[in-house]
Every structure is written in C-alpha cells, then in structure tokens.
Backbone bond lengths (Angstrom), bond angles and torsions (degrees), N, CA, C in turn:
res aa  C-N    CA-C-N  psi(-1)  N-CA   C-N-CA  omega(-1)  CA-C   N-CA-C  phi
1 X - - - 1.457 - - 1.520 110.57 -
2 X 1.284 116.39 132.63 1.458 121.08 176.42 1.520 109.66 -85.07
3 X 1.328 115.90 154.27 1.459 119.04 178.06 1.522 110.01 -78.13
4 X 1.334 116.12 143.45 1.457 122.22 179.49 1.523 108.61 -140.69
5 X 1.335 116.08 178.36 1.466 118.83 178.00 1.520 112.35 -93.30
6 X 1.361 118.39 -11.55 1.469 123.12 176.58 1.525 108.89 -134.05
7 X 1.340 116.33 139.31 1.460 120.14 -178.99 1.522 109.79 -138.06
8 X 1.323 115.10 140.01 1.467 122.28 172.01 1.523 106.68 -124.17
9 X 1.323 116.11 124.61 1.457 120.98 178.35 1.522 109.02 -69.46
10 X 1.307 116.34 139.77 1.464 122.12 -178.70 1.526 110.47 -54.59
11 X 1.340 116.00 124.39 1.460 121.87 179.05 1.521 114.44 90.00
12 X 1.335 118.18 -10.37 1.462 122.25 -178.70 1.526 109.28 -100.48
13 X 1.325 116.68 149.52 1.464 120.74 -178.85 1.525 112.74 -90.79
14 X 1.324 117.67 -14.91 1.465 121.64 -176.44 1.524 111.41 -85.42
15 X 1.328 114.50 146.53 1.462 121.34 176.83 1.524 107.83 -116.15
16 X 1.314 116.04 139.12 1.456 121.48 -178.37 1.519 111.05 -123.20
17 X 1.320 114.84 151.42 1.451 122.51 172.63 1.516 107.93 -134.51
18 X 1.327 116.80 169.00 1.459 120.36 176.24 1.518 109.40 -76.54
19 X 1.302 116.68 144.79 1.461 122.02 176.59 1.531 108.88 -66.20
20 X 1.324 116.13 147.16 1.470 119.96 178.09 1.525 111.12 -68.48
21 X 1.330 117.40 -24.38 1.465 122.25 -175.69 1.521 113.01 -99.96
22 X 1.326 117.68 19.14 1.464 121.24 -177.14 1.529 110.89 -63.10
23 X 1.329 115.48 139.31 1.463 121.93 179.43 1.530 108.97 -129.39
24 X 1.333 116.09 152.14 1.462 120.33 -179.90 1.524 111.23 -61.46
25 X 1.331 117.12 -39.36 1.462 118.68 -179.42 1.526 111.28 -67.01
26 X 1.341 118.01 -29.23 1.468 120.64 176.07 1.525 110.34 -66.01
27 X 1.316 116.04 -38.98 1.460 120.29 177.89 1.528 110.35 -63.87
28 X 1.328 116.34 -45.58 1.472 119.70 179.68 1.526 110.61 -63.05
29 X 1.333 117.22 -42.38 1.472 121.42 179.43 1.525 111.74 -61.25
30 X 1.342 117.37 -31.76 1.464 122.04 -178.54 1.533 112.49 -83.79
31 X 1.333 117.59 -2.14 1.458 120.46 177.08 1.514 115.07 103.50
32 X 1.325 117.82 5.28 1.467 120.27 176.37 1.523 108.71 -70.65
33 X 1.327 116.14 145.39 1.463 120.95 174.35 1.523 108.01 -110.82
34 X 1.327 115.88 142.34 1.460 120.64 179.90 1.517 109.02 -90.13
35 X 1.326 116.23 125.70 1.456 122.03 -178.94 1.528 110.21 -87.70
36 X 1.320 117.16 167.97 1.466 121.74 179.21 1.522 111.88 -58.37
37 X 1.333 116.61 -30.90 1.464 121.50 -179.65 1.531 111.90 -74.15
38 X 1.340 117.16 -10.69 1.465 120.94 -178.19 1.518 112.60 97.38
39 X 1.335 116.93 -9.79 1.465 120.32 178.48 1.527 109.53 -75.49
40 X 1.338 114.94 155.41 1.454 121.52 177.78 1.520 108.53 -108.74
41 X 1.336 117.60 134.44 1.458 121.52 -176.43 1.519 110.79 -129.84
42 X 1.340 114.46 139.04 1.463 121.87 175.73 1.516 108.13 -129.83
43 X 1.332 116.33 132.07 1.467 122.07 173.56 1.516 107.61 -129.14
44 X 1.327 116.48 127.13 1.464 121.83 179.17 1.526 109.98 -133.25
45 X 1.337 116.48 139.57 1.461 122.12 178.17 1.525 110.29 -69.27
46 X 1.325 115.82 144.01 1.458 121.18 178.53 1.517 113.20 -101.81
47 X 1.314 117.47 -4.84 1.464 119.87 176.77 1.525 108.64 -129.54
48 X 1.327 117.17 101.72 1.463 120.12 -176.64 1.522 113.74 -69.63
49 X 1.332 118.17 -10.67 1.461 121.60 -176.03 1.522 114.24 -90.21
50 X 1.323 117.84 -6.22 1.467 120.57 179.64 1.520 109.49 -125.28
51 X 1.334 116.68 165.54 1.461 120.04 -178.18 1.529 110.91 -68.88
52 X 1.310 114.95 159.00 1.460 119.73 -178.30 1.523 112.29 -66.13
53 X 1.330 117.52 -16.00 1.468 120.89 -179.89 1.528 112.57 -73.96
54 X 1.341 117.70 -21.13 1.459 120.28 -176.90 1.535 113.02 -121.66
55 X 1.316 118.01 -6.16 1.457 121.51 -178.14 1.525 111.14 -80.95
56 X 1.336 115.70 139.41 1.461 119.30 171.89 1.519 107.96 -66.49
57 X 1.329 116.44 158.44 1.462 120.50 -172.45 1.522 112.05 -130.05
58 X 1.332 114.74 153.07 1.459 121.83 165.15 1.513 105.19 -94.16
59 X 1.315 116.88 127.27 1.460 121.82 -178.86 1.528 108.02 -122.83
60 X 1.332 116.16 125.39 1.461 122.12 179.31 1.525 107.99 -127.75
61 X 1.333 116.73 129.62 1.463 122.05 177.09 1.523 107.70 -127.12
62 X 1.345 116.22 125.25 1.463 122.32 -179.52 1.522 107.95 -111.15
63 X 1.349 116.44 131.25 1.462 121.19 178.53 1.521 111.52 -61.55
64 X 1.317 115.72 159.42 1.456 123.18 -177.35 1.534 112.05 -58.59
65 X 1.334 117.23 -35.29 1.466 120.38 -177.65 1.533 113.14 -83.43
66 X 1.344 117.27 0.22 1.471 124.50 178.15 1.531 112.75 61.14
67 X 1.334 117.20 28.21 1.472 121.40 179.98 1.526 112.61 -105.95
68 X 1.328 117.54 -32.62 1.464 121.71 -177.05 1.517 109.60 -131.23
69 X 1.343 114.70 158.68 1.454 119.79 -178.53 1.513 110.62 -155.44
70 X 1.316 115.60 171.61 1.461 121.45 170.76 1.515 107.43 -136.44
71 X 1.319 115.28 148.95 1.450 121.10 -176.74 1.517 107.69 -148.06
72 X 1.338 115.95 135.48 1.456 119.58 179.84 1.513 110.11 -157.45
73 X 1.319 115.01 164.22 1.461 121.41 169.52 1.517 105.98 -101.77
74 X 1.332 115.83 132.26 1.458 119.90 -172.22 1.526 111.51 -129.06
75 X 1.323 114.45 169.36 1.461 120.75 172.83 1.533 108.40 -66.00
76 X 1.312 117.08 172.24 1.469 121.98 -176.53 1.526 112.66 -57.81
77 X 1.338 117.33 -35.09 1.464 119.16 -179.93 1.525 112.40 -83.57
78 X 1.340 117.27 -4.81 1.461 121.26 175.46 1.508 115.43 79.13
79 X 1.325 117.94 8.50 1.464 120.42 -173.79 1.524 114.18 -94.50
80 X 1.328 117.94 -25.31 1.452 120.24 -174.76 1.524 110.36 -124.52
81 X 1.334 116.60 130.83 1.461 121.25 177.96 1.530 109.51 -74.65
82 X 1.338 116.10 138.15 1.460 120.95 -179.71 1.527 110.07 -132.61
83 X 1.326 114.35 157.27 1.464 121.46 174.68 1.521 106.93 -96.19
84 X 1.335 117.54 103.81 1.468 120.73 -176.22 1.517 112.26 -69.91
85 X 1.328 116.96 -14.89 1.461 120.65 -178.82 1.535 111.57 -79.57
86 X 1.338 117.26 -2.70 1.457 121.65 178.99 1.528 112.48 -124.28
87 X 1.335 117.39 -0.34 1.459 120.72 -171.72 1.518 111.75 -131.21
88 X 1.313 117.42 139.20 1.462 122.04 171.42 1.521 113.20 68.07
89 X 1.327 115.73 -148.56 1.465 123.27 -178.92 1.528 108.34 -82.48
90 X 1.319 115.73 85.90 1.467 122.08 -172.78 1.526 111.60 -58.54
91 X 1.325 117.91 -42.74 1.457 120.96 -176.78 1.522 111.52 -62.89
92 X 1.323 117.47 -51.22 1.465 121.16 -178.41 1.525 111.37 -64.90
93 X 1.324 116.67 -42.14 1.465 119.95 -177.76 1.528 111.85 -69.20
94 X 1.336 117.67 -41.52 1.466 119.22 -179.99 1.528 110.30 -70.14
95 X 1.334 117.29 -34.01 1.462 120.65 176.58 1.534 110.79 -64.22
96 X 1.323 116.54 -44.37 1.464 121.22 178.32 1.529 110.58 -66.11
97 X 1.327 117.66 -39.99 1.460 121.44 177.42 1.527 110.12 -61.14
98 X 1.325 117.15 -46.49 1.467 120.47 178.59 1.522 111.54 -60.33
99 X 1.331 116.67 -41.44 1.462 120.65 178.20 1.533 110.84 -61.13
100 X 1.327 117.21 -47.32 1.466 121.40 -178.84 1.526 111.65 -63.95
101 X 1.342 116.97 -43.97 1.466 120.44 -179.63 1.529 110.94 -66.47
102 X 1.332 117.26 -41.96 1.463 120.40 178.00 1.526 111.10 -62.24
103 X 1.330 117.02 -38.16 1.460 121.27 177.60 1.529 110.52 -62.59
104 X 1.321 117.65 -42.82 1.463 121.22 179.71 1.529 111.34 -67.52
105 X 1.337 117.24 -32.94 1.467 120.95 176.12 1.525 109.45 -68.89
106 X 1.337 117.07 -46.65 1.465 121.24 -179.53 1.524 112.19 -62.43
107 X 1.309 117.33 -31.48 1.476 121.45 179.85 1.526 112.40 -80.82
108 X 1.333 117.83 -2.93 1.455 120.69 178.52 1.514 114.01 79.42
109 X 1.334 116.78 23.13 1.461 120.26 179.29 1.524 110.06 -95.65
110 X 1.333 116.47 -46.58 1.457 121.75 177.81 1.522 110.50 -112.60
111 X 1.319 115.49 161.44 1.460 122.01 170.85 1.512 107.58 -137.50
112 X 1.328 115.57 143.61 1.461 119.13 177.98 1.511 107.87 -85.55
113 X 1.333 115.93 133.85 1.469 121.35 -177.49 1.516 109.29 -99.44
C-alpha cells in the first residue's frame, strides 16, 4: 500500500486523514515506534481474547514528514490486508477497531473525513 492523505479501511465506510496538528511526540505517546527510515508505525491487536500471534491487527504507518500515511487491517503476521467485517469474530474485532480509531482521533493524530 502506498501512503496517501486519505485512507478507508477495507470494509469500513469511514474515511480518515491525518490531523493538521499532528506532532511526533503525539505519535510516540500513542504507542507508535519510529523506524530507521524515520516513519512511525503502530500495530494493535483487534481481538483481545486471543494471543497476538493469531489476532488480526490494525496497522498504521505515518511518513516521516507527517503528511501522508497508510492504514489497514492485516493478518496476524501483518503481511496480508484483510476485511475484518467478513472474517472471524466480527463484533469483537469491529468494536476494538472503533476503540483504537476513536483513541487516535481523540489524541489528535487522525481525523474523520
């Protein structure tokens, strides 16, 4: 996936963009890790009832300049994008996804478009 200024998670109707007031320290406070390339990455499990080795994940990567990003729900190993609204425990996973996205909006990292 290429980075863009607007992202819609597969199967979801909402579109998100980066907040205009995003700061690097806000990303670190929210659990993002800074990679050698300068990009910031966050991975969070979408099913709190299973181990992190088998749980689907929300993956967010923000470019170094804080202008573009990519966001997706992936398999446990993070390699393949999946539609969580059609797979597994849809209720628990969508509830956890909503919680994570709302947290990122409240922290001033994302905004709903």
